[in-house]
Structures are given as structure tokens and as C-alpha cells.
C-alpha positions in Angstrom: -35.8 42.8 14.8 -34.7 39.4 16.0 -32.4 37.4 13.8 -34.3 34.3 12.5 -31.4 32.9 10.6 -29.3 30.1 12.3 -26.0 31.2 13.6 -23.0 30.6 11.5 -21.2 27.4 12.0 -18.3 27.7 14.5 -14.9 27.3 13.4 -13.5 23.7 13.9 -11.1 23.6 16.9 -9.2 20.8 15.4 -7.9 20.2 11.9 -9.6 17.9 9.5 -8.1 14.5 9.0 -8.4 13.7 5.3 -6.7 11.4 2.9 -7.3 11.9 -0.8 -6.5 9.4 -3.6 -3.5 11.1 -5.3 -4.8 11.2 -8.9 -8.5 12.1 -8.1 -9.5 10.4 -11.3 -12.6 8.9 -9.6 -12.0 5.4 -11.1 -13.0 3.5 -8.0 -15.8 3.5 -5.5 -14.0 6.0 -3.1 -11.9 9.1 -3.6 -10.4 9.2 -0.2 -11.4 9.2 3.5 -12.3 11.5 6.3 -11.9 10.8 10.0 -14.0 13.4 12.0 -13.3 14.2 15.6 -17.0 14.1 16.7 -20.6 13.6 15.4 -21.2 17.3 15.3 -21.5 18.4 11.7 -21.4 22.2 12.6 -18.1 21.6 14.3 -16.6 19.2 11.8 -17.7 20.3 8.3 -16.0 23.7 8.0 -12.4 22.2 8.4 -13.2 19.5 5.9 -14.6 21.8 3.3 -11.5 24.2 3.6 -9.2 21.3 3.0 -11.2 20.0 0.0 -11.5 23.5 -1.5 -7.8 23.9 -1.4 -7.4 20.8 -3.5 -10.5 20.6 -5.7 -12.0 24.1 -5.9 -15.3 25.5 -4.5 -17.6 23.0 -2.7 -21.4 23.6 -3.3 -23.2 20.8 -1.8 -22.6 17.9 0.7 -24.5 14.6 0.7 -24.0 12.3 3.7 -25.3 9.4 5.8 -27.7 11.2 8.2 -27.6 8.2 10.7 -24.0 9.0 11.4 -24.5 12.5 12.8 -26.2 14.0 15.8 -27.9 16.7 13.7 -27.9 17.4 9.9 -28.5 21.1 9.1 -30.0 22.1 5.8 -27.0 24.3 5.1 -23.9 25.7 6.6 -22.2 29.2 6.2 -18.5 28.5 5.7 -16.2 31.4 5.2 -19.0 33.5 3.9 -20.4 30.9 1.5 -23.5 28.8 1.8 -22.9 25.0 1.5 -26.0 22.9 1.1 -26.3 19.6 3.1 -28.6 16.7 2.4 -28.9 13.0 3.3 -27.8 9.9 1.3 -29.4 7.2 3.3 -28.4 4.5 0.7 -24.7 5.0 1.2 -23.7 4.5 4.9 -20.3 5.6 6.2 -19.8 8.0 3.3 -19.9 11.7 2.4 -20.3 13.0 -1.2 -18.7 16.4 -1.9 -20.2 18.1 -4.9 -18.6 21.0 -6.8 -21.6 21.4 -9.1 -24.1 19.3 -11.0 -23.0 15.7 -10.8 -19.4 16.5 -10.3 -18.9 14.6 -7.0 -16.3 13.0 -4.9 -17.1 10.2 -2.5 -15.2 9.8 0.7 -15.3 7.1 3.3 -16.3 8.4 6.7 -14.3 6.7 9.6 -16.3 6.7 12.8 -14.9 9.3 15.3 -14.4 6.8 18.1 -12.2 4.5 15.9 -8.8 3.8 17.4 -5.9 5.6 15.7 -4.2 2.7 14.0 -7.4 1.2 12.8 -8.6 4.7 11.4 -5.2 5.2 9.6 -5.4 1.8 8.0 -9.0 2.4 6.8 -8.0 5.8 5.4 -5.0 4.5 3.5 -7.1 1.7 2.0 -9.8 4.1 0.8 -7.3 6.6 -0.6 -5.1 4.1 -2.3 -4.9 4.3 -6.1 -6.7 1.3 -7.5 -8.8 0.5 -4.5 -11.9 -1.5 -5.4 -13.4 -1.9 -1.9 -16.6 -0.2 -0.8 -16.9 1.8 2.5 -18.7 -1.1 4.2 -16.0 -3.6 3.0 -13.2 -1.4 4.4 -14.9 -0.9 7.8 -16.3 -4.4 8.3 -13.2 -5.9 9.9 -12.9 -3.0 12.3 -16.5 -3.3 13.6 -15.9 -6.9 14.3 -12.9 -6.2 16.4 -13.7 -4.1 19.5 -10.5 -3.0 21.1 -7.7 -5.4 20.4 -9.8 -8.6 21.0 -10.0 -11.2 18.3 -12.6 -13.1 20.2 -15.1 -15.0 18.1 -12.7 -15.4 15.2 -10.9 -18.5 14.0 -8.0 -19.4 11.7 -8.1 -22.3 9.2 -6.4 -23.7 6.1 -6.9 -21.7 2.9 -9.7 -23.1 0.5 -10.3 -22.3 -3.1 -13.5 -20.6 -2.1 -11.3 -18.0 -0.3 -9.7 -16.8 -3.5 -11.6 -13.6 -4.1 -11.6 -12.5 -0.4 -7.7 -13.2 -0.2 -7.1 -11.2 -3.3 -9.0 -8.3 -1.9 -6.8 -8.5 1.2 -3.7 -8.5 -0.9 -4.9 -5.5 -3.0 -5.7 -3.5 0.1 -2.0 -3.3 0.8 -0.9 -2.9 -3.0 1.6 -0.3 -3.6 0.8 2.4 -6.3 2.0 1.0 -9.7 1.7 -2.6 -8.7 -0.9 -4.6 -10.7 -3.8 -6.2 -9.0 -3.5 -9.6 -7.7 -5.0 -12.1 -10.2 -6.1 -15.6 -9.6 -3.0 -16.8 -11.4 -0.7 -14.7 -9.3 -2.3 -15.9 -6.1 -2.1 -19.6 -7.3 1.6 -19.1 -7.9 2.2 -17.7 -4.4 0.0 -20.5 -2.8 1.4 -23.5 -4.8 4.6 -22.4 -6.3 6.5 -22.0 -3.1 9.9 -20.4 -2.6 12.8 -21.3 -4.7 13.8 -24.9 -3.9 17.4 -23.7 -3.4 16.2 -21.8 -0.3 15.8 -25.0 1.7 12.2 -24.2 2.7 9.4 -26.7 2.8 6.2 -26.1 0.7 4.4 -23.1 2.2 1.2 -23.4 4.1 -1.4 -20.6 3.9 -4.1 -20.0 6.5 -7.0 -17.6 6.5 -8.6 -15.8 9.5 -12.4 -15.7 9.5 -14.8 -13.3 11.5 -17.8 -14.8 13.3 -19.9 -14.7 10.1 -17.2 -16.6 8.1 -15.8 -13.7 6.1 -12.0 -13.6 5.6 -10.4 -10.7 7.5 -6.7 -11.9 7.2 -4.4 -14.3 5.5 -0.8 -15.5 6.3 1.6 -17.7 4.4 4.6 -19.4 6.0 7.1 -22.1 5.5 9.6 -24.0 7.7 13.2 -24.8 6.8 13.7 -28.4 5.9 15.9 -29.0 9.0 13.2 -27.4 11.2 15.9 -25.0 12.5 14.1 -21.8 11.4 11.0 -20.7 9.6 9.7 -17.9 7.4 6.6 -15.8 7.4 6.4 -15.3 3.6 3.5 -12.8 3.3 0.6 -11.6 5.4 -2.4 -9.3 4.9 -5.0 -8.0 7.3 -5.9 -4.6 6.2 -3.5 -3.3 9.0 -6.0 -4.2 11.6 -3.9 -4.7 14.8 -5.8 -7.5 16.4 -5.9 -9.4 13.0 -2.1 -8.9 12.3 -1.2 -9.9 15.9 -3.2 -13.0 15.7 -1.8 -14.0 12.3 1.8 -13.4 13.5 1.2 -15.5 16.6 -0.4 -18.2 14.7 2.5 -18.5 12.2 5.2 -18.4 14.8 3.4 -21.0 16.9 3.1 -23.3 13.8 6.8 -22.7 12.9 7.8 -23.6 16.4 7.9 -21.1 19.1 11.4 -19.9 20.1 13.2 -21.0 16.9 14.9 -18.3 14.6 12.4 -16.9 12.2 12.4 -14.5 9.3 9.6 -12.5 7.8 9.0 -10.9 4.4 12.5 -12.1 3.4 11.8 -14.8 0.9 10.0 -14.9 -2.4 7.4 -15.2 -3.7 4.6 -12.9 -2.6 1.4 -12.3 -4.4 2.5 -10.1 -7.4 4.8 -10.2 -10.3 8.4 -9.0 -10.3 8.3 -7.9 -6.6 10.4 -8.8 -3.6 8.6 -10.1 -0.5 9.8 -7.1 1.6 7.3 -5.2 3.6 6.5 -1.5 2.6 7.4 0.3 5.9 5.3 3.4 5.3 2.2 1.8 4.0 2.1 -1.0 6.6 3.2 0.5 9.9 0.9 -1.8 12.0 2.5 -5.0 10.5 6.0 -3.6 11.2 5.1 -2.7 14.8 3.5 -6.1 15.5 6.7 -7.8 14.1 9.1 -5.7 16.1 6.9 -6.3 19.3 7.3 -10.1 18.6 11.1 -9.8 18.5 11.9 -9.2 14.9 14.6 -6.7 13.9 14.0 -4.8 10.6 16.7 -4.3 7.9 16.5 -2.3 4.8 15.9 -4.4 1.7 14.8 -2.2 -1.3 13.7 1.3 -2.1 10.4 1.4 -4.3 10.3 4.1 -6.8 7.7 4.9 -9.5 7.6 6.9 -12.7 4.5 7.6 -14.9 6.0 10.1 -17.3 8.6 9.4 -20.0 12.3 9.6 -19.1 13.8 13.0 -19.4 17.4 12.1 -19.4 19.6 13.3 -22.2 21.1 10.8 -24.6 24.7 9.7 -23.6 27.6 10.8 -25.9 29.5 7.6 -25.7 27.5 4.5 -24.9 29.5 1.9 -23.0 26.6 -0.4 -21.9 26.9 -4.2 -22.3 23.5 -6.0 -22.6 23.2 -9.7 -21.6 19.9 -11.6 -21.9 18.6 -13.2 -18.7 15.9 -15.8 -17.9 15.4 -15.0 -14.2 13.7 -12.7 -14.4 13.1 -12.8 -18.2 14.8 -9.6 -19.5 18.3 -8.1 -19.8 21.3 -7.5 -17.5 22.9 -4.1 -18.3 26.4 -3.3 -17.3 28.1 0.1 -17.8 31.9 0.1 -17.6 34.6 2.7 -17.4 38.3 2.6 -16.6 37.8 2.3 -12.9 34.1 2.1 -12.4 31.0 -0.1 -13.1 27.3 0.1 -12.6 24.7 -2.6 -13.1 20.9 -3.0 -13.4 18.4 -5.7 -14.5 15.6 -4.8 -16.8 12.6 -7.1 -16.7 10.8 -7.7 -19.9 7.3 -6.0 -19.7 4.7 -8.7 -20.1 1.2 -7.4 -19.4 2.4 -5.0 -16.6 4.6 -2.1 -15.8 8.3 -2.2 -16.8 10.5 -3.0 -13.8 14.1 -2.1 -13.2 16.3 -3.6 -10.5 19.0 -1.0 -9.7 22.3 -2.1 -8.2 24.3 1.0 -9.2 28.1 1.3 -8.8 30.2 -0.5 -6.4 30.9 1.2 -3.1 33.4 4.1 -3.4 33.4 3.9 -7.2 30.2 5.8 -8.1 30.3 7.6 -11.4 27.2 9.7 -12.1 27.8 9.9 -15.8 28.2 6.2 -16.0 24.9 5.5 -14.1 23.2 8.1 -16.3 24.2 6.1 -19.4 23.0 2.9 -17.8 19.6 4.3 -16.9 19.2 5.9 -20.3 20.0 2.8 -22.1 17.5 0.8 -19.9 14.8 3.3 -20.8 15.5 3.0 -24.5 15.3 -0.8 -24.3 11.9 -0.6 -22.5 10.5 2.0 -24.8 11.1 -0.5 -27.6 9.0 -3.0 -25.8 6.0 -0.6 -25.3 5.7 -0.4 -21.5 3.6 2.5 -20.1 5.2 3.2 -16.7 8.4 2.2 -14.7 8.9 0.7 -11.3 12.4 0.8 -9.9 13.7 -1.3 -7.0 16.9 0.2 -5.7 19.0 -2.1 -3.6 21.0 -1.2 -0.5 21.7 2.5 -0.1 21.2 4.4 -3.4 21.9 7.8 -1.8 24.5 8.7 -4.6 21.9 8.1 -7.3 19.0 10.2 -5.8 19.8 13.2 -8.1 19.8 10.8 -11.1 16.5 9.3 -10.1 15.0 12.6 -9.7 16.2 13.8 -13.0 14.8 10.7 -14.6 11.3 11.5 -13.1 11.2 8.8 -10.4 9.5 9.5 -7.0 10.1 7.2 -4.0 6.9 5.5 -2.9 8.2 3.5 0.1 11.1 1.8 1.8 11.0 -2.0 1.8 12.0 -4.0 4.8 12.8 -7.6 5.8 12.9 -9.0 9.3 14.8 -11.4 11.3 14.0 -12.8 14.8 16.9 -14.8 16.6 16.1 -17.4 19.2 13.2 -16.2 21.2 10.2 -17.4 23.0 7.3 -16.1 20.8 
């Protein structure tokens, strides 16, 4: 008797490309992203389901945008189990993965033909903790930029009406643990300017618009008062190569082509208690564009985060000196011994995470026990002020302290870089 059932779905020839939001708390519009290799569901879904089942448990149903695919089967047989498939016409460029009932996870679907850097940027945004952008908002800039062309786009001075769009651009690049960019933080970055002692003029901020007038990028820059150099202070373009390239070229042209320039090397940027340095892992497109323009990267800070209480034991003989500071508001902690010393700054937590600026011991004089006492004392100080999590910026090369950071529950999130470009024709 002939077999009337459809053949089993073939095994995918290529691995699934999936980014998932680390916490899977489903607080935002998306829980991650998927970049399929083709529009053939029978070929693509098995690898995706296997990856998701390893992380989330059995997958029973799939809901997706039928217009994205060549054919949508009613079900697929994957590893001996049936997975039902249905359409979700109201949610383009997404796929909903159901474990049962209404227990679903929504993933962005990046079109198969998307260029690698663009796809990676979209996936990172969709999978970032705290993302508030919809699938359409994430993909919109990429649709408007075929290849590497920025034709039809223009750059103009920032206007107050751009505030919401610019804050969304900033938040798309936000590191885990960093608070969202508020109107007040953006105003500070726009009008506060760098420290007057830096010698920089008041910064100028320009916005890049697509042909429909939507903001797809933003750059803030300032010239030195003697016009001998300039700074790109901060820049955001959802890691879209054409946008980032256009913004860097624009800023360098306004600062004076050929003069020495710095990038992500001067405060402030949009966000509290944060250096202006560029997260190298999260923003590879921006780094590549800057280096192609003649900039040389240098290590600035390591960014670490801890969400659990400190697990360090109490020191037996505290030798920590505490001095109040005003910039930033908080405390300067110094631990001293006969021939060693270590330092850190504790920023007073005001409506955000607690922040530690770690300087450690002087070169060649590291004392792990002394540094342990320093970190324990800082934690005790912050616990007394009720902060819920800790961000740690470690300066220079903190290799001797990695064991200590690990014991204290910190995980490195990214390496922060600053950039310098000598005399060059940009």
C-alpha cells in the first residue's frame, strides 16, 4: 500500500544560527533571533528546533510569518516527534516557538540573504537583555541600505524631536547591566559636553536620516580649541556598516580631514558612570570602520557584571582607608600593607546599579589578600546603600585579579577600547 504521509523532513545540512536573550525572562518583545540559510522550512527548522530544545525543553508548535517562506507544511517530523506549524500573519519577520499552551518564545527572523555583519548586528540587538525594539524596528535600517550604499540618506543637526529615536539607537548598543538612556542622560551628553579641562569645544551632535525621515544613526563629536585635533565622542548606528561608515566620515570631515583624531576616548557618553570607550565584542562593525579609517585601538577598561551577592569571606584584619569623593559621588578606598597598596572607587548608587572602578595594586606589588579585603569592604559599603547588582570597571591589565573577581561572582561582559588616529588623510 503506498505511503500517503509526507516524507520526514531532511536533516539540515548547516547548523542553526541562533542568538537567545541570556535570561529568557521574556520581558521584551523578542527573546532572541534566528538567521536561516534559506527559505526552505523543511531544511531549516530541524536544526533550529534541536538547538532550542537543548536550551528550553520540548518544542510542540511553531508559529511563523508565512510570507517569509517558500512553503509552510502543517507539521514536521523532527527526531521522531511531530512539531505543528502554523501562520502568524500579523507578526512579520518573527517565529514563535511554543512549548505548550501559551508558553511561547518570540524570535526575530533575519532574512537569509542578509549580509553577515548586518545579520550579526540585528541578532545581537534582538537577543540583548533589555531590548525594547520590535522585529520591524530592528530590520528597518537594513532594508533601507542595500549592499553598502547609503544613497538617499542625509545627515543633519540633532533636533529635540529626535530624542526618542536617538535614545533607541543608544539602547540598541547598551551593555547588559547598564540602565536605559533617559531623556535626562541624553540631554547631559548633548549639552553638558566634555570636562572643560579637556580643552574641547562644545560638542556637536548630528543625526542620519533614511529617505522617509527616520533616524538610523547618530554621532557626537568635538574639536579641540586650538583646532589641532578632534574627538568622536559617541556614535550609534545599530552596527549597520553603511551607517557607521557614513557617520565616521562625516565626523572626520567636520573635524578637519587629516588632523589627529581620537574616538571613544573622552567623556561623556549617554549613560551614567560609564567611560566613553567602545565595547569591542558588542560593536565589531564600529571597531572595524574606525580601524579602516586609520584609528589604532588601545585597551581602556574591562567591563564586568555581578547580579548575585558577594561570596567573599570577611577579612580578618581590615586595613582599608575610606575617603569621600565628589567626582564621582562616592568613596575612594585604599588598602595598605607594609609594601603593597590597592585602590578602587565606589560610586554611590543613586537610582541604578552599584559601580566599582578597580585600579588594583601597583605593578609588581600585587597582594591578593589585600585586594580581597579591598573588594569585601567595597561590597559591605554598597550593601549598606541598598544597590541590587554591581558593575565593575577594571583599568589596565587586571590579570592578577581574575581569580579574585571570579570568586566574588563577577563575569566579564566586554573589553572596552579607545582609539587614536595620527595625522592622516581621512
